[in-house]
PDBQT receptor file of N, H, CA, C and O in Angstrom, charges set to zero:
ATOM      1  N   MET A   1      19.940 -10.109-156.679  1.00  0.00    +0.000 N 
ATOM      2  CA  MET A   1      19.202 -11.379-156.247  1.00  0.00    +0.000 C 
ATOM      3  C   MET A   1      18.319 -12.020-156.964  1.00  0.00    +0.000 C 
ATOM      4  O   MET A   1      18.251 -13.245-156.870  1.00  0.00    +0.000 OA
ATOM      5  N   ALA A   2      17.393 -11.239-157.901  1.00  0.00    +0.000 N 
ATOM      6  H   ALA A   2      17.448 -10.244-157.978  1.00  0.00    +0.000 HD
ATOM      7  CA  ALA A   2      16.679 -11.984-158.790  1.00  0.00    +0.000 C 
ATOM      8  C   ALA A   2      17.493 -12.711-160.083  1.00  0.00    +0.000 C 
ATOM      9  O   ALA A   2      17.198 -13.789-160.599  1.00  0.00    +0.000 OA
ATOM     10  N   GLU A   3      18.557 -11.844-160.442  1.00  0.00    +0.000 N 
ATOM     11  H   GLU A   3      18.796 -10.968-160.023  1.00  0.00    +0.000 HD
ATOM     12  CA  GLU A   3      19.356 -12.512-161.482  1.00  0.00    +0.000 C 
ATOM     13  C   GLU A   3      19.837 -13.999-160.736  1.00  0.00    +0.000 C 
ATOM     14  O   GLU A   3      19.534 -15.070-161.262  1.00  0.00    +0.000 OA
ATOM     15  N   GLN A   4      20.533 -13.939-159.596  1.00  0.00    +0.000 N 
ATOM     16  H   GLN A   4      20.779 -13.068-159.169  1.00  0.00    +0.000 HD
ATOM     17  CA  GLN A   4      20.958 -15.304-159.046  1.00  0.00    +0.000 C 
ATOM     18  C   GLN A   4      19.675 -16.276-159.067  1.00  0.00    +0.000 C 
ATOM     19  O   GLN A   4      19.782 -17.469-159.352  1.00  0.00    +0.000 OA
ATOM     20  N   MET A   5      18.758 -15.815-158.823  1.00  0.00    +0.000 N 
ATOM     21  H   MET A   5      18.671 -14.846-158.592  1.00  0.00    +0.000 HD
ATOM     22  CA  MET A   5      17.658 -16.836-158.821  1.00  0.00    +0.000 C 
ATOM     23  C   MET A   5      17.258 -17.414-160.076  1.00  0.00    +0.000 C 
ATOM     24  O   MET A   5      16.849 -18.575-160.073  1.00  0.00    +0.000 OA
ATOM     25  N   LEU A   6      17.332 -16.662-161.309  1.00  0.00    +0.000 N 
ATOM     26  H   LEU A   6      17.665 -15.719-161.312  1.00  0.00    +0.000 HD
ATOM     27  CA  LEU A   6      17.040 -16.881-162.481  1.00  0.00    +0.000 C 
ATOM     28  C   LEU A   6      18.027 -17.703-162.870  1.00  0.00    +0.000 C 
ATOM     29  O   LEU A   6      17.621 -18.720-163.432  1.00  0.00    +0.000 OA
ATOM     30  N   CYS A   7      19.471 -17.573-162.729  1.00  0.00    +0.000 N 
ATOM     31  H   CYS A   7      19.801 -16.747-162.272  1.00  0.00    +0.000 HD
ATOM     32  CA  CYS A   7      20.428 -18.543-163.094  1.00  0.00    +0.000 C 
ATOM     33  C   CYS A   7      20.457 -19.795-162.375  1.00  0.00    +0.000 C 
ATOM     34  O   CYS A   7      20.931 -20.801-162.903  1.00  0.00    +0.000 OA
ATOM     35  N   THR A   8      19.890 -19.803-160.982  1.00  0.00    +0.000 N 
ATOM     36  H   THR A   8      19.504 -18.986-160.554  1.00  0.00    +0.000 HD
ATOM     37  CA  THR A   8      19.718 -21.004-160.416  1.00  0.00    +0.000 C 
ATOM     38  C   THR A   8      18.709 -21.812-161.075  1.00  0.00    +0.000 C 
ATOM     39  O   THR A   8      18.867 -22.997-161.369  1.00  0.00    +0.000 OA
ATOM     40  N   PHE A   9      17.710 -21.153-161.288  1.00  0.00    +0.000 N 
ATOM     41  H   PHE A   9      17.582 -20.190-161.050  1.00  0.00    +0.000 HD
ATOM     42  CA  PHE A   9      16.556 -21.879-162.041  1.00  0.00    +0.000 C 
ATOM     43  C   PHE A   9      16.982 -22.473-163.338  1.00  0.00    +0.000 C 
ATOM     44  O   PHE A   9      16.578 -23.587-163.673  1.00  0.00    +0.000 OA
ATOM     45  N   GLU A  10      17.849 -21.708-164.138  1.00  0.00    +0.000 N 
ATOM     46  H   GLU A  10      18.176 -20.804-163.866  1.00  0.00    +0.000 HD
ATOM     47  CA  GLU A  10      18.340 -22.186-165.479  1.00  0.00    +0.000 C 
ATOM     48  C   GLU A  10      19.130 -23.395-165.266  1.00  0.00    +0.000 C 
ATOM     49  O   GLU A  10      18.896 -24.417-165.911  1.00  0.00    +0.000 OA
ATOM     50  N   ARG A  11      20.119 -23.320-164.333  1.00  0.00    +0.000 N 
ATOM     51  H   ARG A  11      20.309 -22.490-163.809  1.00  0.00    +0.000 HD
ATOM     52  CA  ARG A  11      20.855 -24.649-164.019  1.00  0.00    +0.000 C 
ATOM     53  C   ARG A  11      19.876 -25.843-163.806  1.00  0.00    +0.000 C 
ATOM     54  O   ARG A  11      19.870 -26.837-164.533  1.00  0.00    +0.000 OA
ATOM     55  N   LYS A  12      18.987 -25.635-162.658  1.00  0.00    +0.000 N 
ATOM     56  H   LYS A  12      18.992 -24.828-162.067  1.00  0.00    +0.000 HD
ATOM     57  CA  LYS A  12      18.045 -26.679-162.493  1.00  0.00    +0.000 C 
ATOM     58  C   LYS A  12      17.318 -27.389-163.585  1.00  0.00    +0.000 C 
ATOM     59  O   LYS A  12      17.029 -28.580-163.472  1.00  0.00    +0.000 OA
ATOM     60  N   ILE A  13      17.014 -26.683-164.643  1.00  0.00    +0.000 N 
ATOM     61  H   ILE A  13      17.248 -25.715-164.735  1.00  0.00    +0.000 HD
ATOM     62  CA  ILE A  13      16.428 -27.003-165.645  1.00  0.00    +0.000 C 
ATOM     63  C   ILE A  13      17.353 -27.738-166.810  1.00  0.00    +0.000 C 
ATOM     64  O   ILE A  13      16.960 -28.627-167.565  1.00  0.00    +0.000 OA
ATOM     65  N   LEU A  14      18.541 -27.211-166.775  1.00  0.00    +0.000 N 
ATOM     66  H   LEU A  14      18.860 -26.489-166.161  1.00  0.00    +0.000 HD
ATOM     67  CA  LEU A  14      19.502 -27.819-167.739  1.00  0.00    +0.000 C 
ATOM     68  C   LEU A  14      19.758 -29.139-167.192  1.00  0.00    +0.000 C 
ATOM     69  O   LEU A  14      19.668 -30.119-167.931  1.00  0.00    +0.000 OA
ATOM     70  N   ARG A  15      20.106 -29.273-165.813  1.00  0.00    +0.000 N 
ATOM     71  H   ARG A  15      20.179 -28.477-165.212  1.00  0.00    +0.000 HD
ATOM     72  CA  ARG A  15      20.505 -30.635-165.300  1.00  0.00    +0.000 C 
ATOM     73  C   ARG A  15      19.334 -31.470-165.227  1.00  0.00    +0.000 C 
ATOM     74  O   ARG A  15      19.489 -32.689-165.152  1.00  0.00    +0.000 OA
ATOM     75  N   ARG A  16      18.210 -30.979-165.240  1.00  0.00    +0.000 N 
ATOM     76  H   ARG A  16      18.084 -29.989-165.301  1.00  0.00    +0.000 HD
ATOM     77  CA  ARG A  16      16.946 -32.032-165.589  1.00  0.00    +0.000 C 
ATOM     78  C   ARG A  16      16.976 -32.566-166.964  1.00  0.00    +0.000 C 
ATOM     79  O   ARG A  16      16.855 -33.760-167.238  1.00  0.00    +0.000 OA
ATOM     80  N   ILE A  17      17.152 -31.558-167.857  1.00  0.00    +0.000 N 
ATOM     81  H   ILE A  17      17.250 -30.588-167.634  1.00  0.00    +0.000 HD
ATOM     82  CA  ILE A  17      17.210 -31.818-169.368  1.00  0.00    +0.000 C 
ATOM     83  C   ILE A  17      18.309 -32.779-169.665  1.00  0.00    +0.000 C 
ATOM     84  O   ILE A  17      18.067 -33.884-170.150  1.00  0.00    +0.000 OA
ATOM     85  N   TYR A  18      19.415 -32.408-169.405  1.00  0.00    +0.000 N 
ATOM     86  H   TYR A  18      19.612 -31.510-169.010  1.00  0.00    +0.000 HD
ATOM     87  CA  TYR A  18      20.846 -33.162-170.104  1.00  0.00    +0.000 C 
ATOM     88  C   TYR A  18      21.231 -34.430-169.052  1.00  0.00    +0.000 C 
ATOM     89  O   TYR A  18      21.906 -35.407-169.377  1.00  0.00    +0.000 OA
ATOM     90  N   GLY A  19      20.700 -34.212-167.838  1.00  0.00    +0.000 N 
ATOM     91  H   GLY A  19      20.151 -33.419-167.574  1.00  0.00    +0.000 HD
ATOM     92  CA  GLY A  19      21.111 -35.231-166.818  1.00  0.00    +0.000 C 
ATOM     93  C   GLY A  19      22.525 -35.643-166.800  1.00  0.00    +0.000 C 
ATOM     94  O   GLY A  19      23.404 -35.078-167.451  1.00  0.00    +0.000 OA
ATOM     95  N   PRO A  20      22.734 -36.840-165.881  1.00  0.00    +0.000 N 
ATOM     96  CA  PRO A  20      24.236 -37.177-165.708  1.00  0.00    +0.000 C 
ATOM     97  C   PRO A  20      24.650 -37.990-166.874  1.00  0.00    +0.000 C 
ATOM     98  O   PRO A  20      23.815 -38.418-167.670  1.00  0.00    +0.000 OA
ATOM     99  N   ILE A  21      26.074 -38.240-167.011  1.00  0.00    +0.000 N 
ATOM    100  H   ILE A  21      26.753 -37.892-166.365  1.00  0.00    +0.000 HD
ATOM    101  CA  ILE A  21      26.865 -38.890-167.929  1.00  0.00    +0.000 C 
ATOM    102  C   ILE A  21      27.568 -40.003-167.372  1.00  0.00    +0.000 C 
ATOM    103  O   ILE A  21      27.931 -39.933-166.198  1.00  0.00    +0.000 OA
ATOM    104  N   GLN A  22      27.839 -41.145-168.139  1.00  0.00    +0.000 N 
ATOM    105  H   GLN A  22      27.544 -41.202-169.093  1.00  0.00    +0.000 HD
ATOM    106  CA  GLN A  22      28.402 -42.105-167.802  1.00  0.00    +0.000 C 
ATOM    107  C   GLN A  22      30.031 -42.037-168.152  1.00  0.00    +0.000 C 
ATOM    108  O   GLN A  22      30.395 -42.094-169.327  1.00  0.00    +0.000 OA
ATOM    109  N   ASN A  23      30.783 -41.938-167.296  1.00  0.00    +0.000 N 
ATOM    110  H   ASN A  23      30.488 -41.891-166.341  1.00  0.00    +0.000 HD
ATOM    111  CA  ASN A  23      32.423 -41.763-167.312  1.00  0.00    +0.000 C 
ATOM    112  C   ASN A  23      33.183 -42.871-166.720  1.00  0.00    +0.000 C 
ATOM    113  O   ASN A  23      33.260 -43.014-165.500  1.00  0.00    +0.000 OA
ATOM    114  N   LYS A  24      33.767 -43.689-167.596  1.00  0.00    +0.000 N 
ATOM    115  H   LYS A  24      33.704 -43.573-168.588  1.00  0.00    +0.000 HD
ATOM    116  CA  LYS A  24      34.451 -45.042-167.004  1.00  0.00    +0.000 C 
ATOM    117  C   LYS A  24      33.574 -45.659-166.353  1.00  0.00    +0.000 C 
ATOM    118  O   LYS A  24      33.901 -45.756-165.170  1.00  0.00    +0.000 OA
ATOM    119  N   GLY A  25      32.240 -46.296-166.680  1.00  0.00    +0.000 N 
ATOM    120  H   GLY A  25      31.975 -46.218-167.641  1.00  0.00    +0.000 HD
ATOM    121  CA  GLY A  25      31.521 -46.996-165.979  1.00  0.00    +0.000 C 
ATOM    122  C   GLY A  25      30.925 -46.375-164.707  1.00  0.00    +0.000 C 
ATOM    123  O   GLY A  25      30.316 -47.132-163.950  1.00  0.00    +0.000 OA
ATOM    124  N   HIS A  26      31.027 -45.188-164.423  1.00  0.00    +0.000 N 
ATOM    125  H   HIS A  26      31.522 -44.574-165.038  1.00  0.00    +0.000 HD
ATOM    126  CA  HIS A  26      30.524 -44.413-163.429  1.00  0.00    +0.000 C 
ATOM    127  C   HIS A  26      29.783 -43.534-163.723  1.00  0.00    +0.000 C 
ATOM    128  O   HIS A  26      30.178 -42.835-164.656  1.00  0.00    +0.000 OA
ATOM    129  N   TRP A  27      28.505 -43.189-163.135  1.00  0.00    +0.000 N 
ATOM    130  H   TRP A  27      28.185 -43.757-162.376  1.00  0.00    +0.000 HD
ATOM    131  CA  TRP A  27      27.546 -42.029-163.466  1.00  0.00    +0.000 C 
ATOM    132  C   TRP A  27      28.158 -40.895-162.427  1.00  0.00    +0.000 C 
ATOM    133  O   TRP A  27      28.651 -41.041-161.308  1.00  0.00    +0.000 OA
ATOM    134  N   ARG A  28      27.958 -39.818-163.153  1.00  0.00    +0.000 N 
ATOM    135  H   ARG A  28      27.558 -39.699-164.062  1.00  0.00    +0.000 HD
ATOM    136  CA  ARG A  28      28.459 -38.520-162.509  1.00  0.00    +0.000 C 
ATOM    137  C   ARG A  28      27.430 -37.224-163.065  1.00  0.00    +0.000 C 
ATOM    138  O   ARG A  28      26.930 -37.202-164.189  1.00  0.00    +0.000 OA
ATOM    139  N   LEU A  29      27.274 -36.353-162.199  1.00  0.00    +0.000 N 
ATOM    140  H   LEU A  29      27.679 -36.371-161.285  1.00  0.00    +0.000 HD
ATOM    141  CA  LEU A  29      26.397 -35.195-162.724  1.00  0.00    +0.000 C 
ATOM    142  C   LEU A  29      27.355 -34.391-163.494  1.00  0.00    +0.000 C 
ATOM    143  O   LEU A  29      28.549 -34.422-163.198  1.00  0.00    +0.000 OA
ATOM    144  N   ARG A  30      26.883 -33.625-164.528  1.00  0.00    +0.000 N 
ATOM    145  H   ARG A  30      25.912 -33.600-164.769  1.00  0.00    +0.000 HD
ATOM    146  CA  ARG A  30      27.411 -32.831-165.438  1.00  0.00    +0.000 C 
ATOM    147  C   ARG A  30      27.902 -31.530-164.707  1.00  0.00    +0.000 C 
ATOM    148  O   ARG A  30      27.233 -30.992-163.825  1.00  0.00    +0.000 OA
ATOM    149  N   TRP A  31      29.187 -31.038-165.161  1.00  0.00    +0.000 N 
ATOM    150  H   TRP A  31      29.730 -31.475-165.877  1.00  0.00    +0.000 HD
ATOM    151  CA  TRP A  31      29.377 -29.948-164.316  1.00  0.00    +0.000 C 
ATOM    152  C   TRP A  31      28.620 -28.669-165.240  1.00  0.00    +0.000 C 
ATOM    153  O   TRP A  31      28.197 -28.847-166.382  1.00  0.00    +0.000 OA
ATOM    154  N   ILE A  32      28.553 -27.478-164.567  1.00  0.00    +0.000 N 
ATOM    155  H   ILE A  32      28.897 -27.333-163.639  1.00  0.00    +0.000 HD
ATOM    156  CA  ILE A  32      27.948 -26.450-165.366  1.00  0.00    +0.000 C 
ATOM    157  C   ILE A  32      28.413 -26.031-166.535  1.00  0.00    +0.000 C 
ATOM    158  O   ILE A  32      27.697 -25.655-167.463  1.00  0.00    +0.000 OA
ATOM    159  N   SER A  33      29.754 -26.079-166.546  1.00  0.00    +0.000 N 
ATOM    160  H   SER A  33      30.336 -26.385-165.793  1.00  0.00    +0.000 HD
ATOM    161  CA  SER A  33      30.295 -25.665-167.936  1.00  0.00    +0.000 C 
ATOM    162  C   SER A  33      29.894 -26.678-168.964  1.00  0.00    +0.000 C 
ATOM    163  O   SER A  33      29.612 -26.269-170.090  1.00  0.00    +0.000 OA
ATOM    164  N   GLU A  34      29.843 -27.864-168.713  1.00  0.00    +0.000 N 
ATOM    165  H   GLU A  34      30.072 -28.197-167.798  1.00  0.00    +0.000 HD
ATOM    166  CA  GLU A  34      29.250 -28.926-169.576  1.00  0.00    +0.000 C 
ATOM    167  C   GLU A  34      27.792 -28.718-170.139  1.00  0.00    +0.000 C 
ATOM    168  O   GLU A  34      27.564 -28.925-171.331  1.00  0.00    +0.000 OA
ATOM    169  N   HIS A  35      26.812 -28.307-169.269  1.00  0.00    +0.000 N 
ATOM    170  H   HIS A  35      26.997 -28.138-168.301  1.00  0.00    +0.000 HD
ATOM    171  CA  HIS A  35      25.755 -28.066-169.541  1.00  0.00    +0.000 C 
ATOM    172  C   HIS A  35      25.559 -26.874-170.544  1.00  0.00    +0.000 C 
ATOM    173  O   HIS A  35      24.714 -26.923-171.438  1.00  0.00    +0.000 OA
ATOM    174  N   TYR A  36      26.452 -25.720-170.328  1.00  0.00    +0.000 N 
ATOM    175  H   TYR A  36      27.139 -25.680-169.601  1.00  0.00    +0.000 HD
ATOM    176  CA  TYR A  36      26.432 -24.629-171.263  1.00  0.00    +0.000 C 
ATOM    177  C   TYR A  36      27.283 -25.110-172.694  1.00  0.00    +0.000 C 
ATOM    178  O   TYR A  36      26.948 -24.602-173.764  1.00  0.00    +0.000 OA
ATOM    179  N   ASN A  37      28.159 -25.900-172.653  1.00  0.00    +0.000 N 
ATOM    180  H   ASN A  37      28.431 -26.313-171.784  1.00  0.00    +0.000 HD
ATOM    181  CA  ASN A  37      28.724 -26.308-173.844  1.00  0.00    +0.000 C 
ATOM    182  C   ASN A  37      27.829 -27.203-174.593  1.00  0.00    +0.000 C 
ATOM    183  O   ASN A  37      27.981 -27.274-175.813  1.00  0.00    +0.000 OA
ATOM    184  N   VAL A  38      26.850 -27.945-173.969  1.00  0.00    +0.000 N 
ATOM    185  H   VAL A  38      26.727 -27.887-172.978  1.00  0.00    +0.000 HD
ATOM    186  CA  VAL A  38      25.871 -28.877-174.900  1.00  0.00    +0.000 C 
ATOM    187  C   VAL A  38      24.805 -27.943-175.304  1.00  0.00    +0.000 C 
ATOM    188  O   VAL A  38      24.321 -28.112-176.423  1.00  0.00    +0.000 OA
ATOM    189  N   TYR A  39      24.295 -26.832-174.449  1.00  0.00    +0.000 N 
ATOM    190  H   TYR A  39      24.689 -26.694-173.540  1.00  0.00    +0.000 HD
ATOM    191  CA  TYR A  39      23.259 -25.914-174.700  1.00  0.00    +0.000 C 
ATOM    192  C   TYR A  39      23.437 -25.095-175.675  1.00  0.00    +0.000 C 
ATOM    193  O   TYR A  39      22.595 -24.892-176.551  1.00  0.00    +0.000 OA
ATOM    194  N   GLU A  40      24.866 -24.402-175.588  1.00  0.00    +0.000 N 
ATOM    195  H   GLU A  40      25.549 -24.567-174.876  1.00  0.00    +0.000 HD
ATOM    196  CA  GLU A  40      25.333 -23.422-176.820  1.00  0.00    +0.000 C 
ATOM    197  C   GLU A  40      24.483 -22.308-177.076  1.00  0.00    +0.000 C 
ATOM    198  O   GLU A  40      24.390 -21.853-178.216  1.00  0.00    +0.000 OA
ATOM    199  N   ASP A  41      23.742 -21.742-175.938  1.00  0.00    +0.000 N 
ATOM    200  H   ASP A  41      23.818 -22.112-175.012  1.00  0.00    +0.000 HD
ATOM    201  CA  ASP A  41      23.019 -20.516-176.161  1.00  0.00    +0.000 C 
ATOM    202  C   ASP A  41      23.465 -19.507-175.013  1.00  0.00    +0.000 C 
ATOM    203  O   ASP A  41      24.196 -19.953-174.129  1.00  0.00    +0.000 OA
ATOM    204  N   LEU A  42      23.088 -18.242-174.977  1.00  0.00    +0.000 N 
ATOM    205  H   LEU A  42      22.494 -17.880-175.696  1.00  0.00    +0.000 HD
ATOM    206  CA  LEU A  42      23.188 -17.423-173.969  1.00  0.00    +0.000 C 
ATOM    207  C   LEU A  42      22.579 -17.867-172.702  1.00  0.00    +0.000 C 
ATOM    208  O   LEU A  42      21.579 -18.583-172.674  1.00  0.00    +0.000 OA
ATOM    209  N   ASN A  43      23.206 -17.425-171.628  1.00  0.00    +0.000 N 
ATOM    210  H   ASN A  43      24.019 -16.843-171.651  1.00  0.00    +0.000 HD
ATOM    211  CA  ASN A  43      22.413 -17.833-170.517  1.00  0.00    +0.000 C 
ATOM    212  C   ASN A  43      21.055 -16.836-170.403  1.00  0.00    +0.000 C 
ATOM    213  O   ASN A  43      20.814 -15.909-171.176  1.00  0.00    +0.000 OA
ATOM    214  N   ILE A  44      20.336 -17.196-169.404  1.00  0.00    +0.000 N 
ATOM    215  H   ILE A  44      20.532 -17.950-168.776  1.00  0.00    +0.000 HD
ATOM    216  CA  ILE A  44      18.954 -16.648-169.417  1.00  0.00    +0.000 C 
ATOM    217  C   ILE A  44      18.884 -14.992-169.207  1.00  0.00    +0.000 C 
ATOM    218  O   ILE A  44      18.087 -14.193-169.698  1.00  0.00    +0.000 OA
ATOM    219  N   ILE A  45      19.801 -14.809-168.467  1.00  0.00    +0.000 N 
ATOM    220  H   ILE A  45      20.449 -15.458-168.068  1.00  0.00    +0.000 HD
ATOM    221  CA  ILE A  45      19.952 -13.239-167.943  1.00  0.00    +0.000 C 
ATOM    222  C   ILE A  45      20.482 -12.170-169.024  1.00  0.00    +0.000 C 
ATOM    223  O   ILE A  45      20.149 -10.985-169.040  1.00  0.00    +0.000 OA
ATOM    224  N   VAL A  46      21.344 -12.780-169.901  1.00  0.00    +0.000 N 
ATOM    225  H   VAL A  46      21.615 -13.742-169.888  1.00  0.00    +0.000 HD
ATOM    226  CA  VAL A  46      21.625 -11.938-171.205  1.00  0.00    +0.000 C 
ATOM    227  C   VAL A  46      20.443 -11.962-172.107  1.00  0.00    +0.000 C 
ATOM    228  O   VAL A  46      20.036 -10.914-172.607  1.00  0.00    +0.000 OA
ATOM    229  N   ASP A  47      19.904 -13.041-172.327  1.00  0.00    +0.000 N 
ATOM    230  H   ASP A  47      20.234 -13.893-171.921  1.00  0.00    +0.000 HD
ATOM    231  CA  ASP A  47      18.705 -13.300-173.147  1.00  0.00    +0.000 C 
ATOM    232  C   ASP A  47      17.436 -12.273-172.904  1.00  0.00    +0.000 C 
ATOM    233  O   ASP A  47      16.847 -11.641-173.781  1.00  0.00    +0.000 OA
ATOM    234  N   ILE A  48      17.188 -12.271-171.593  1.00  0.00    +0.000 N 
ATOM    235  H   ILE A  48      17.667 -12.784-170.881  1.00  0.00    +0.000 HD
ATOM    236  CA  ILE A  48      16.127 -11.283-170.960  1.00  0.00    +0.000 C 
ATOM    237  C   ILE A  48      16.588  -9.856-171.267  1.00  0.00    +0.000 C 
ATOM    238  O   ILE A  48      15.787  -9.097-171.813  1.00  0.00    +0.000 OA
ATOM    239  N   LYS A  49      17.793  -9.443-170.966  1.00  0.00    +0.000 N 
ATOM    240  H   LYS A  49      18.444 -10.059-170.522  1.00  0.00    +0.000 HD
ATOM    241  CA  LYS A  49      18.333  -8.327-171.303  1.00  0.00    +0.000 C 
ATOM    242  C   LYS A  49      18.198  -7.678-172.722  1.00  0.00    +0.000 C 
ATOM    243  O   LYS A  49      17.818  -6.526-172.934  1.00  0.00    +0.000 OA
ATOM    244  N   ILE A  50      18.569  -8.598-173.655  1.00  0.00    +0.000 N 
ATOM    245  H   ILE A  50      18.878  -9.533-173.483  1.00  0.00    +0.000 HD
ATOM    246  CA  ILE A  50      18.478  -8.343-175.183  1.00  0.00    +0.000 C 
ATOM    247  C   ILE A  50      16.923  -8.196-175.543  1.00  0.00    +0.000 C 
ATOM    248  O   ILE A  50      16.521  -7.383-176.375  1.00  0.00    +0.000 OA
ATOM    249  N   ARG A  51      16.172  -8.983-174.898  1.00  0.00    +0.000 N 
ATOM    250  H   ARG A  51      16.499  -9.644-174.222  1.00  0.00    +0.000 HD
ATOM    251  CA  ARG A  51      14.668  -8.870-175.243  1.00  0.00    +0.000 C 
ATOM    252  C   ARG A  51      14.126  -7.698-174.753  1.00  0.00    +0.000 C 
ATOM    253  O   ARG A  51      13.190  -7.140-175.325  1.00  0.00    +0.000 OA
ATOM    254  N   ARG A  52      14.729  -7.200-173.554  1.00  0.00    +0.000 N 
ATOM    255  H   ARG A  52      15.489  -7.653-173.089  1.00  0.00    +0.000 HD
ATOM    256  CA  ARG A  52      14.053  -5.870-172.937  1.00  0.00    +0.000 C 
ATOM    257  C   ARG A  52      14.518  -4.777-173.951  1.00  0.00    +0.000 C 
ATOM    258  O   ARG A  52      13.748  -3.899-174.341  1.00  0.00    +0.000 OA
ATOM    259  N   LEU A  53      15.896  -4.884-174.382  1.00  0.00    +0.000 N 
ATOM    260  H   LEU A  53      16.521  -5.598-174.065  1.00  0.00    +0.000 HD
ATOM    261  CA  LEU A  53      16.221  -3.835-175.316  1.00  0.00    +0.000 C 
ATOM    262  C   LEU A  53      15.338  -3.744-176.634  1.00  0.00    +0.000 C 
ATOM    263  O   LEU A  53      14.975  -2.680-177.135  1.00  0.00    +0.000 OA
ATOM    264  N   GLY A  54      15.052  -4.978-177.110  1.00  0.00    +0.000 N 
ATOM    265  H   GLY A  54      15.347  -5.842-176.703  1.00  0.00    +0.000 HD
ATOM    266  CA  GLY A  54      14.368  -4.979-178.327  1.00  0.00    +0.000 C 
ATOM    267  C   GLY A  54      13.190  -4.532-178.206  1.00  0.00    +0.000 C 
ATOM    268  O   GLY A  54      12.704  -4.072-179.240  1.00  0.00    +0.000 OA
ATOM    269  N   TRP A  55      12.438  -4.508-177.103  1.00  0.00    +0.000 N 
ATOM    270  H   TRP A  55      12.833  -4.881-176.264  1.00  0.00    +0.000 HD
ATOM    271  CA  TRP A  55      10.917  -4.361-176.823  1.00  0.00    +0.000 C 
ATOM    272  C   TRP A  55      10.904  -2.715-176.543  1.00  0.00    +0.000 C 
ATOM    273  O   TRP A  55       9.999  -2.007-176.985  1.00  0.00    +0.000 OA
ATOM    274  N   ALA A  56      12.082  -2.159-175.707  1.00  0.00    +0.000 N 
ATOM    275  H   ALA A  56      12.817  -2.735-175.348  1.00  0.00    +0.000 HD
ATOM    276  CA  ALA A  56      12.248  -0.849-175.713  1.00  0.00    +0.000 C 
ATOM    277  C   ALA A  56      12.364  -0.001-177.127  1.00  0.00    +0.000 C 
ATOM    278  O   ALA A  56      11.763   1.047-177.360  1.00  0.00    +0.000 OA
ATOM    279  N   GLY A  57      13.204  -0.638-177.955  1.00  0.00    +0.000 N 
ATOM    280  H   GLY A  57      13.692  -1.490-177.766  1.00  0.00    +0.000 HD
ATOM    281  CA  GLY A  57      13.115   0.128-179.200  1.00  0.00    +0.000 C 
ATOM    282  C   GLY A  57      11.976  -0.069-180.062  1.00  0.00    +0.000 C 
ATOM    283  O   GLY A  57      11.848   0.769-180.955  1.00  0.00    +0.000 OA
ATOM    284  N   HIS A  58      11.135  -0.977-179.992  1.00  0.00    +0.000 N 
ATOM    285  H   HIS A  58      11.240  -1.657-179.267  1.00  0.00    +0.000 HD
ATOM    286  CA  HIS A  58       9.840  -1.101-180.411  1.00  0.00    +0.000 C 
ATOM    287  C   HIS A  58       8.909  -0.035-180.044  1.00  0.00    +0.000 C 
ATOM    288  O   HIS A  58       8.304   0.650-180.869  1.00  0.00    +0.000 OA
ATOM    289  N   SER A  59       8.807   0.092-178.622  1.00  0.00    +0.000 N 
ATOM    290  H   SER A  59       9.298  -0.465-177.952  1.00  0.00    +0.000 HD
ATOM    291  CA  SER A  59       7.932   1.305-177.996  1.00  0.00    +0.000 C 
ATOM    292  C   SER A  59       8.294   2.404-178.370  1.00  0.00    +0.000 C 
ATOM    293  O   SER A  59       7.364   3.199-178.509  1.00  0.00    +0.000 OA
ATOM    294  N   ILE A  60       9.628   2.910-178.673  1.00  0.00    +0.000 N 
ATOM    295  H   ILE A  60      10.384   2.264-178.560  1.00  0.00    +0.000 HD
ATOM    296  CA  ILE A  60       9.950   4.007-179.231  1.00  0.00    +0.000 C 
ATOM    297  C   ILE A  60       9.758   4.383-180.492  1.00  0.00    +0.000 C 
ATOM    298  O   ILE A  60       9.713   5.556-180.861  1.00  0.00    +0.000 OA
ATOM    299  N   ARG A  61       9.602   3.103-181.420  1.00  0.00    +0.000 N 
ATOM    300  H   ARG A  61       9.639   2.149-181.120  1.00  0.00    +0.000 HD
ATOM    301  CA  ARG A  61       9.402   3.583-182.827  1.00  0.00    +0.000 C 
ATOM    302  C   ARG A  61       7.924   3.630-182.969  1.00  0.00    +0.000 C 
ATOM    303  O   ARG A  61       7.542   4.044-184.064  1.00  0.00    +0.000 OA
ATOM    304  N   MET A  62       6.857   3.247-181.975  1.00  0.00    +0.000 N 
ATOM    305  H   MET A  62       7.168   2.910-181.086  1.00  0.00    +0.000 HD
ATOM    306  CA  MET A  62       5.713   3.300-182.090  1.00  0.00    +0.000 C 
ATOM    307  C   MET A  62       5.047   4.682-182.310  1.00  0.00    +0.000 C 
ATOM    308  O   MET A  62       5.503   5.660-181.718  1.00  0.00    +0.000 OA
ATOM    309  N   GLU A  63       3.964   4.795-183.156  1.00  0.00    +0.000 N 
ATOM    310  H   GLU A  63       3.594   4.000-183.636  1.00  0.00    +0.000 HD
ATOM    311  CA  GLU A  63       3.335   6.154-183.355  1.00  0.00    +0.000 C 
ATOM    312  C   GLU A  63       2.758   6.525-182.061  1.00  0.00    +0.000 C 
ATOM    313  O   GLU A  63       2.480   5.608-181.289  1.00  0.00    +0.000 OA
ATOM    314  N   ASP A  64       2.507   7.902-181.663  1.00  0.00    +0.000 N 
ATOM    315  H   ASP A  64       2.732   8.648-182.290  1.00  0.00    +0.000 HD
ATOM    316  CA  ASP A  64       2.100   8.609-180.509  1.00  0.00    +0.000 C 
ATOM    317  C   ASP A  64       0.889   8.180-180.346  1.00  0.00    +0.000 C 
ATOM    318  O   ASP A  64       0.585   7.952-179.175  1.00  0.00    +0.000 OA
ATOM    319  N   GLY A  65      -0.159   7.935-181.389  1.00  0.00    +0.000 N 
ATOM    320  H   GLY A  65       0.087   8.120-182.341  1.00  0.00    +0.000 HD
ATOM    321  CA  GLY A  65      -1.640   7.583-181.337  1.00  0.00    +0.000 C 
ATOM    322  C   GLY A  65      -1.838   6.287-180.853  1.00  0.00    +0.000 C 
ATOM    323  O   GLY A  65      -2.930   5.949-180.398  1.00  0.00    +0.000 OA
ATOM    324  N   ARG A  66      -0.736   5.419-180.918  1.00  0.00    +0.000 N 
ATOM    325  H   ARG A  66       0.152   5.694-181.287  1.00  0.00    +0.000 HD
ATOM    326  CA  ARG A  66      -0.842   3.990-180.288  1.00  0.00    +0.000 C 
ATOM    327  C   ARG A  66      -0.758   3.879-178.949  1.00  0.00    +0.000 C 
ATOM    328  O   ARG A  66      -0.053   4.669-178.321  1.00  0.00    +0.000 OA
ATOM    329  N   ILE A  67      -1.436   2.923-178.346  1.00  0.00    +0.000 N 
ATOM    330  H   ILE A  67      -2.008   2.281-178.857  1.00  0.00    +0.000 HD
ATOM    331  CA  ILE A  67      -1.178   2.729-176.713  1.00  0.00    +0.000 C 
ATOM    332  C   ILE A  67      -0.031   1.671-176.653  1.00  0.00    +0.000 C 
ATOM    333  O   ILE A  67       0.406   1.296-175.565  1.00  0.00    +0.000 OA
TER     334      ILE A  67
């Protein structure tokens, strides 16, 4: 459920940033695949999971005396 909410939020932000396009004199909303092609980055869920793994690795490498 939380992943679906994050993906929905991400799509909402991408729609706001990139907006509609003009095609043959008519304006239309971009499809989600067009947003991701323009954005050219991982989706937010994959990015969060990669960052969590990085943080877990950092906490494992820390000395025992540090909090």
